[in-house]
C-alpha positions in Angstrom: 0.0 0.0 0.0 1.3 3.5 -0.9 2.5 5.5 2.1 0.0 8.4 2.7 2.9 10.9 2.6 3.8 9.7 -0.9 0.2 10.0 -1.9 0.2 13.6 -0.7 3.3 14.4 -2.8 1.6 12.8 -5.7 -1.6 14.8 -5.1 0.4 18.0 -5.1 2.2 17.0 -8.4 0.0 18.8 -10.9 -0.2 18.1 -14.6 0.7 21.1 -16.8 -1.8 21.2 -19.7 -0.8 24.6 -21.1 1.3 27.6 -20.2 -0.1 28.9 -16.9 -2.7 26.2 -16.7 -2.5 23.1 -14.5 -4.7 20.2 -13.6 -4.9 18.5 -10.2 -6.5 15.3 -9.1 -9.4 15.3 -6.6 -9.7 11.9 -4.9 -13.0 10.2 -4.8 -13.9 10.2 -1.1 -17.0 10.0 1.1 -16.8 13.7 2.0 -19.5 16.1 0.8 -16.9 18.5 -0.5 -13.2 18.5 -1.5 -11.0 19.2 1.4 -10.1 22.9 1.4 -6.4 22.3 2.3 -6.0 20.2 -0.8 -7.3 23.0 -3.1 -5.1 25.6 -1.3 -2.0 23.4 -1.5 -2.6 22.5 -5.2 -3.2 26.2 -6.1 0.0 27.2 -4.4 1.9 24.5 -6.4 0.5 26.0 -9.6 1.6 29.5 -8.5 5.1 28.3 -7.6 5.5 26.4 -10.9 5.3 29.7 -12.8 8.2 31.3 -10.8 12.0 30.8 -11.1 12.0 28.6 -8.0 14.5 30.9 -6.2 11.9 33.0 -4.3 10.1 31.2 -1.5 6.5 32.1 -1.0 6.1 34.5 1.9 2.3 34.9 2.0 -1.0 33.7 0.5 -4.6 35.0 0.7 -7.4 32.8 -0.5 -11.2 32.6 -0.7 -13.3 29.4 -0.8 -16.1 30.3 -3.2 -17.9 27.1 -3.9 -17.6 23.5 -2.5 -15.5 21.3 -4.8 -16.8 17.9 -5.9 -14.7 14.9 -4.9 -13.5 12.7 -7.8 -13.6 15.5 -10.4 -10.3 17.1 -11.6 -9.7 20.8 -10.8 -8.0 23.1 -13.3 -5.8 25.9 -11.9 -5.3 29.0 -14.1 -2.4 31.2 -13.1 -2.1 34.9 -13.8 1.4 36.4 -13.6 0.6 39.6 -11.9 4.1 40.8 -11.2 7.7 39.9 -11.6 9.7 42.5 -9.7 13.3 42.7 -8.5 12.4 41.3 -5.0 8.8 40.2 -5.2 6.8 37.9 -7.5 3.0 37.9 -7.4 0.7 35.3 -8.8 -3.1 35.0 -8.8 -4.7 31.5 -9.2 -8.2 30.6 -10.1 -9.4 27.1 -9.4 -12.1 25.9 -11.8 -14.2 22.7 -11.6 -16.8 21.8 -14.2 -16.7 25.3 -15.6 -17.3 27.0 -12.2 -14.8 29.0 -10.1 -14.5 27.3 -6.7 -11.4 29.0 -5.2 -9.2 32.1 -5.7 -5.7 32.5 -4.3 -3.1 35.3 -4.4 0.5 34.4 -3.5 3.5 36.5 -3.1 7.1 35.3 -3.4 10.1 37.1 -1.9 13.8 36.9 -2.8 15.6 36.0 0.4 17.4 39.0 2.0 19.0 40.0 5.3 17.0 42.2 7.6 18.3 44.8 9.9 16.8 43.2 13.0 14.8 40.2 14.2 12.3 39.6 17.1 9.7 37.1 18.0 7.2 36.8 20.9 7.8 33.5 22.8 5.2 30.7 22.4 2.1 31.3 24.6 2.5 28.2 26.6 4.8 25.3 27.3 3.5 22.0 25.9 4.6 18.3 26.2 6.9 16.8 23.6 5.0 15.2 20.7 6.4 11.7 21.3 4.9 11.8 24.9 1.4 12.3 23.5 -1.0 9.7 22.1 -2.0 9.8 18.5 -5.6 10.7 17.6 -6.1 7.1 16.7 -4.9 5.8 20.1 -7.2 8.3 21.9 -10.2 7.2 19.8 -9.4 3.5 20.4 -9.0 4.1 24.1 -12.4 5.8 24.3 -14.4 3.5 22.0 -12.5 0.2 22.4 -12.0 -0.1 18.7 -11.8 2.2 15.7 -15.0 2.8 13.8 -14.8 1.5 10.2 -15.0 5.1 8.9 -12.0 6.2 11.0 -10.1 3.1 9.9 -10.4 4.3 6.3 -9.4 7.8 7.2 -6.3 6.6 9.2 -5.1 4.6 6.2 -5.1 7.7 4.0 -4.1 10.3 6.6 -0.8 12.0 5.5 -0.2 13.7 8.9 0.5 12.3 12.3 -1.7 14.5 14.6 -1.3 14.6 18.4 -3.5 16.9 20.5 -1.8 18.7 23.4 -5.1 18.6 25.4 -6.9 15.3 25.6 -10.0 14.9 23.3 -13.3 15.9 24.8 -16.2 13.6 24.2 -19.1 14.9 26.3 -20.9 18.2 26.9 -19.7 18.1 30.5 -16.1 18.1 29.4 -16.4 21.3 27.4 -17.9 23.3 30.2 -15.7 26.4 30.8 -13.4 25.4 27.9 -11.7 28.3 26.2 -11.7 28.5 22.4 -8.1 27.3 22.1 -6.5 24.1 20.7 -2.9 23.0 20.1 -1.6 20.0 18.1 1.7 18.6 17.1 1.8 17.5 13.5 4.2 16.1 10.9 3.9 14.1 7.7 3.8 10.4 8.2 6.8 9.9 5.8 9.5 11.8 4.0 8.4 14.4 1.5 11.6 14.8 -0.4 13.8 18.0 -0.6 11.7 20.4 -2.7 11.0 23.4 -0.4 7.8 24.1 -2.4 6.4 20.7 -1.7 7.0 21.2 2.1 5.3 24.6 1.9 2.3 23.3 0.0 2.1 20.2 2.3 2.0 22.5 5.4 -0.7 24.6 3.6 -2.7 21.4 3.2 -2.2 20.6 6.9 -3.1 24.2 8.1 -6.8 23.6 7.2 -7.1 20.3 9.0 -7.6 21.5 12.6 -7.7 25.3 12.7 -11.5 25.7 13.0 -11.5 23.3 16.0 -10.7 26.3 18.1 -14.1 27.9 17.2 -16.1 24.7 18.1 -14.4 23.8 21.4 -16.6 25.9 23.7 -19.8 24.8 21.9 -19.6 21.0 21.3 -17.1 18.1 21.7 -14.8 17.8 18.7 -15.5 14.0 18.5 -18.9 12.3 18.2 -22.1 13.6 16.5 -21.9 17.2 15.3 -24.5 19.8 16.0 -22.9 22.3 13.5 -21.8 22.0 9.9 -18.7 24.1 9.1 -16.9 25.3 6.0 -13.9 27.5 5.4 -14.6 30.9 3.9 -11.1 32.3 3.5 -7.6 31.5 4.5 -4.4 33.6 4.9 -0.8 32.4 5.7 2.5 34.1 6.2 5.7 32.0 6.0 8.5 33.4 8.2 11.3 30.8 8.2 12.3 27.7 6.2 10.9 24.4 7.5 10.2 20.8 6.7 6.6 19.5 7.0 7.9 16.0 7.7 9.4 17.2 10.9 7.4 18.0 14.1 5.7 21.4 14.2 3.4 22.8 16.9 0.1 24.3 15.6 -1.2 26.6 18.4 -4.7 27.7 17.6 -7.3 30.1 19.1 -10.6 31.7 18.2 -10.9 35.4 19.3 -14.6 35.7 18.2 -17.6 33.8 16.8 -20.6 35.8 15.8 -23.2 36.0 13.1 -22.7 32.4 11.9 -19.0 33.0 11.3 -16.0 32.1 13.5 -12.5 33.5 13.2 -9.5 31.4 14.0 -5.8 32.1 14.0 -2.8 29.9 14.4 0.9 30.1 15.1 3.1 27.3 13.9 6.4 26.6 15.7 9.2 24.2 15.0 10.7 22.0 17.7 13.1 24.8 18.7 10.2 27.2 19.5 10.8 29.3 16.4 7.7 30.8 14.8 7.7 29.5 11.2 4.2 30.3 9.9 1.2 32.4 10.9 -2.4 31.5 9.8 -5.8 33.2 10.0 -9.0 31.7 8.8 -12.7 32.4 8.9 -15.3 29.7 8.9 -19.0 29.4 8.4 -21.0 27.6 11.0 -24.6 26.4 10.6 -26.7 24.3 13.0 -27.4 20.9 11.7 -31.2 20.3 11.2 
């Protein structure tokens, strides 16, 4: 069986069908919509493929416009907005079955030395990732065995995810809980040495757990859901080089939820406590009938 990390690299390896036009696979899955992190990661690959490869991406801003359909290829059309001396800008439109489902603008920056550096320390001290159980272990401990659906997800999951705080299963466990969450993550296998692949893989991962922070005070993260949620927009700033197949801490919080929308922001640190990526996302929340 193919390693899920290898499958992720293959998923991010787009087919070029014309100058500035790429096609990405969309796996046939049981989900109602294509996973947003997949679309964002593939769009960033398309943008990066039209640059000289010597300027790392430093930021992206994206909007999820329509739900993508699993099993149907997605075409990525790249507009070369700017090629400057220090910055390169690309705009990507993702189209599926003739309809725009996603827009992304990415900016690439030629590496340079700054006159100073500073960073706020991480908000809290957390246990080492190896000391924490995997999500699969926590579910098995609570339920006795893995549900068939989770078995299928585990076999395809490209990231090892370990929650810093134990999973909550009951309404009693969420009483008084703050809208915060933190997870250790890393790809389950090597991703190669292309920095763009690591950036796009982390972009994929950044959409996996961020909106958890919005839901934590309202309902348990595991078990039947009372709310349906969908990403509306997503922004990332890449501060330092990193590898997505090495442990990184994703510290997440939700400063506000109102009007059916919840805002979440995340800070991603490497094992040395260096801030490598900042993320902000807004999600739509609707009560399940």
